C-alpha positions in Angstrom: -21.7 55.6 -7.3 -24.1 53.3 -8.8 -26.8 51.8 -6.1 -27.2 47.8 -6.5 -30.1 46.0 -4.9 -29.3 43.2 -2.5 -31.4 41.2 0.2 -29.9 43.7 3.0 -30.9 46.8 1.0 -29.4 49.0 -1.5 -24.8 48.9 -1.9 -22.8 51.2 -3.5 -20.1 49.7 -5.7 -17.8 52.3 -7.9 -19.1 52.9 -11.2 -15.6 51.9 -13.0 -14.0 49.0 -11.9 -10.1 49.4 -11.1 -7.8 48.1 -14.1 -6.6 45.5 -12.0 -9.6 43.4 -11.2 -11.5 44.0 -14.3 -11.9 40.9 -16.6 -11.8 43.2 -19.8 -9.2 45.8 -20.8 -9.9 49.3 -21.3 -11.8 50.5 -24.7 -9.3 50.7 -28.0 -7.5 54.1 -28.1 -5.0 53.1 -31.2 -5.2 52.3 -34.3 -7.4 48.8 -34.9 -5.9 46.4 -37.2 -8.3 44.3 -38.9 -5.6 41.0 -40.2 -7.5 39.4 -42.7 -5.9 35.1 -43.7 -6.2 34.9 -47.2 -9.1 32.0 -48.9 -8.1 28.5 -49.1 -4.8 28.5 -51.9 -3.8 26.3 -54.3 -0.1 26.0 -52.5 -2.5 24.7 -49.3 -4.3 22.2 -51.2 -1.2 20.9 -53.5 1.1 20.7 -50.3 3.7 22.8 -51.3 5.6 26.0 -50.0 3.7 28.9 -51.0 6.4 31.3 -51.5 6.8 33.8 -54.8 7.8 31.1 -56.5 5.2 28.1 -54.9 2.1 30.6 -54.6 -0.5 29.9 -57.6 -2.9 32.3 -56.1 -6.4 31.0 -54.4 -8.5 28.0 -55.3 -12.3 28.2 -56.3 -13.5 27.5 -52.8 -10.7 30.0 -51.5 -12.4 32.6 -54.3 -16.0 32.1 -52.9 -14.4 32.0 -49.5 -12.9 35.8 -50.3 -16.5 37.1 -52.0 -18.1 35.6 -48.7 -16.2 37.7 -46.4 -16.2 40.8 -48.4 -19.9 40.6 -48.4 -20.1 40.3 -45.0 -17.3 43.2 -43.9 -19.2 45.5 -46.0 -22.3 45.3 -43.8 -19.6 46.7 -40.6 -16.7 47.6 -41.5 -15.4 51.1 -42.9 -11.5 50.9 -43.2 -9.4 54.5 -43.8 -6.6 52.1 -45.4 -5.8 48.8 -46.7 -2.6 46.8 -47.3 -1.8 43.3 -48.7 0.9 40.6 -49.0 2.9 41.0 -52.3 1.4 37.0 -52.5 -1.1 36.0 -55.5 -3.2 34.5 -52.8 -3.3 37.5 -50.5 -3.8 40.1 -53.4 -6.5 37.6 -54.8 -8.3 37.9 -51.5 -8.0 41.8 -51.2 -9.4 42.3 -54.6 -12.6 40.6 -53.5 -13.2 43.2 -50.8 -15.5 46.1 -50.9 -12.8 47.8 -52.6 -15.3 50.5 -54.2 -17.5 51.1 -51.4 -15.1 51.7 -48.8 -12.8 54.0 -51.7 -9.6 52.1 -51.3 -7.1 50.7 -53.3 -4.8 48.1 -51.9 -1.5 48.9 -51.0 1.0 45.8 -51.6 3.8 45.0 -49.5 6.2 42.5 -48.7 5.8 43.8 -45.0 2.7 41.6 -44.7 3.8 38.4 -46.6 4.4 34.8 -45.4 8.1 33.8 -43.8 10.2 34.0 -46.8 11.2 30.4 -47.6 14.5 30.9 -49.6 15.6 27.9 -51.7 12.1 25.6 -50.8 9.9 27.6 -52.4 7.7 25.8 -55.1 8.7 22.7 -53.3 6.6 19.8 -51.4 6.8 19.8 -47.9 8.2 15.8 -48.0 11.1 17.5 -50.5 11.6 20.1 -47.7 11.8 17.9 -45.2 13.8 15.1 -46.8 16.5 18.1 -48.0 17.0 20.6 -45.2 15.1 18.9 -42.4 14.0 20.5 -39.3 16.9 23.2 -38.3 14.4 25.9 -39.2 11.8 25.1 -36.8 13.6 24.4 -33.8 16.4 27.3 -33.9 14.5 30.6 -34.4 17.7 32.5 -35.6 17.9 29.4 -38.3 17.2 30.2 -42.0 13.7 28.2 -43.2 16.2 26.9 -46.0 19.2 28.6 -47.4 18.3 32.3 -48.5 15.1 32.2 -46.8 14.1 34.1 -43.3 14.4 32.8 -40.1 11.9 33.0 -37.3 13.7 36.0 -35.3 13.5 38.1 -38.5 10.0 37.3 -39.5 9.0 38.1 -36.0 11.1 41.4 -36.3 9.5 42.1 -39.5 5.8 41.7 -38.2 6.2 43.8 -35.5 7.7 46.6 -37.2 4.8 46.4 -39.8 2.4 46.5 -36.8 3.9 49.7 -35.3 4.8 51.6 -38.2 1.3 50.7 -39.6 0.1 52.1 -36.7 2.5 55.8 -36.8 1.0 55.9 -40.2 -2.7 55.1 -39.5 -3.3 56.6 -35.6 -6.6 56.2 -34.4 -7.7 54.8 -37.9 -9.1 51.0 -38.9 -6.8 49.5 -41.1 -7.4 46.6 -42.6 -4.4 43.7 -44.2 -4.9 40.7 -46.5 -2.2 39.0 -45.0 -1.3 35.1 -43.9 -1.6 32.7 -40.9 2.4 33.0 -40.0 1.9 37.0 -39.9 -1.2 36.6 -37.8 0.4 34.1 -35.9 3.4 36.0 -35.0 0.7 39.0 -34.3 -0.6 37.1 -31.2 2.5 36.4 -30.2 3.0 39.8 -29.9 0.3 40.6 -28.2 0.4 37.7 -25.7 4.1 39.1 -24.6 5.6 35.7 -26.9 9.1 36.1 -28.2 10.1 34.9 -31.8 11.0 31.1 -30.0 7.5 30.6 -29.6 5.2 28.4 -31.4 2.0 28.9 -30.8 0.5 26.5 -33.3 -2.5 28.1 -33.9 -5.9 27.2 -36.2 -6.1 30.4 -38.1 -9.1 29.2 -41.0 -9.1 30.8 -44.4 -10.7 34.1 -44.5 -10.9 34.7 -41.0 -9.8 38.1 -39.3 -8.1 39.0 -36.3 -8.1 42.4 -34.7 -5.6 44.2 -32.9 -5.4 47.5 -30.7 -1.8 49.1 -31.3 -0.9 52.1 -29.5 2.6 54.0 -28.5 4.2 50.7 -29.2 1.7 48.6 -27.9 -0.4 45.6 -29.3 -3.5 44.4 -27.8 -5.4 41.3 -29.2 -9.2 42.3 -29.3 -9.9 39.5 -31.2 -8.8 36.2 -33.0 -10.3 33.6 -35.6 -13.4 35.3 -36.3 -15.2 33.8 -39.2 -18.2 34.1 -41.2 -20.5 31.1 -39.9 -22.4 29.1 -43.3 -23.7 25.8 -43.2 -21.7 24.3 -45.9 -17.9 23.2 -45.4 -16.4 26.0 -47.5 
């Protein structure tokens, strides 16, 4: 028991607040997965769908963001594994991390790619709307465009990526360079939403989101953390 002074003398409170009464959850015990959104990409600036054809890597601003992120992470993070999406913007972001200090090489995996767009890959967003409408947004089982992934498939892919990564690296810290859509699905999973949810999160470039994944459970530790700088980039 711990003693706390009060106007009427000393009162005793239990040293550990029962779980149901806490405002914070238990300490992380599983695999700590740190999801990094890539830096500003050329497809973001050009307004095109950035799949395997449409992604042309980072802008100069995006490279500066990634370098700044890498310098910041080097001061406090020591991961045991590093993964990245197969898309150029994520791979270039991973390359800006302190790889030599960590002694790691990014393991490239499609599991961490953005939603597969199908035929819409490389089109402008105006062209996407004109050709395909909004069926892929309204129906979670409909593909984004012909040959693409549905939100239901994307949700399941991200869930499996998180769980399988936790199983491969139990109790370790894992960094993943990925995408805003991947982070949105991960947050939805942690908060108990299903594949029909559209959270409309504002996940900033080169922000990081932390998860605790253990025994099939996914818990959100932080979201959209960023290196704060005085300038716009």
